[in-house]
C-alpha positions in Angstrom: 0.0 0.0 0.0 1.5 3.3 -0.9 2.0 6.0 1.7 -0.9 8.3 0.6 -3.4 5.4 0.5 -2.2 4.3 3.9 -2.6 7.8 5.4 -6.1 8.1 3.8 -7.1 4.7 5.4 -5.7 5.9 8.7 -7.8 9.1 8.5 -10.9 7.0 7.6 -10.3 4.9 10.8 -10.0 8.1 12.9 -13.3 9.3 11.5 -15.0 6.0 12.2 -13.7 6.0 15.7 -15.0 9.6 16.1 -18.4 8.4 14.9 -18.3 5.4 17.2 -17.5 7.8 20.1 -20.5 10.0 19.2 -22.7 6.9 19.0 -21.6 5.8 22.5 -22.3 9.3 23.9 -25.8 9.1 22.4 -26.3 5.7 24.0 -25.3 7.1 27.4 -27.7 10.0 27.0 -30.6 7.6 26.0 -29.9 5.3 28.9 -29.8 8.4 31.2 -33.2 9.5 30.0 -34.7 6.0 30.5 -33.2 5.9 34.0 -34.8 9.3 34.8 -38.2 8.2 33.4 -38.0 5.1 35.5 -37.6 7.1 38.6 -41.3 7.8 38.3 -42.2 4.4 37.0 -40.2 2.4 39.4 -39.8 -0.8 37.3 -37.6 -3.2 39.3 -36.0 -4.8 36.2 -35.0 -1.4 34.8 -33.7 -0.4 38.3 -31.6 -3.5 38.3 -30.2 -3.6 34.7 -29.9 0.0 33.6 -27.1 1.1 35.9 -25.0 -1.9 34.7 -25.8 -1.1 31.1 -24.9 2.5 31.7 -21.6 1.6 33.2 -20.6 -0.8 30.4 -21.4 1.8 27.8 -19.4 4.4 29.8 -16.5 2.0 30.0 -16.6 1.4 26.2 -16.7 5.2 25.7 -13.5 5.5 27.8 -11.8 2.8 25.8 -12.9 4.3 22.5 -11.6 7.7 23.6 -8.2 6.3 24.5 -8.0 4.4 21.2 -9.1 7.5 19.3 -6.5 9.7 21.0 -3.7 7.1 20.3 -4.7 6.5 16.7 -5.3 10.2 15.8 -1.8 11.0 17.1 -0.3 8.1 15.2 -2.0 9.2 12.0 -0.8 12.8 12.5 2.8 11.6 13.1 2.6 9.3 10.1 1.4 12.2 8.0 4.1 14.5 9.3 6.9 12.0 8.9 5.9 11.1 5.4 5.2 14.7 4.2 1.6 13.7 3.2 0.7 17.3 2.3 3.3 17.3 -0.4 2.2 13.9 -1.6 -1.4 15.2 -1.9 -0.2 18.2 -3.9 1.8 16.0 -6.2 -1.2 13.7 -6.7 -3.5 16.7 -7.4 -1.0 18.0 -10.0 -0.7 14.5 -11.6 -4.5 14.2 -11.7 -4.9 17.6 -13.3 -2.3 16.6 -15.9 -4.0 13.3 -16.5 -1.2 11.2 -15.0 -1.4 8.5 -12.4 
């Protein structure tokens, strides 16, 4: 895999991790709303299971955040080390001139 394709794949993974992080945050918000609604309802099964679900999703969010931070930094370092901006410019020039 050439350097630019590798960098683009790394950037895609960073975006997917960010999307996953947002999804987990949305799950935590939804669980929180259900927990609040259940205060009035008082369903015992929800009282029992929701806190555990909330904690597992929160733990996943923490893990995703750590992975995202690590991989975003790795991607940035790879881009800097391999002068990806220059490679992108060269590719754009080649594409404009009809070259591969």
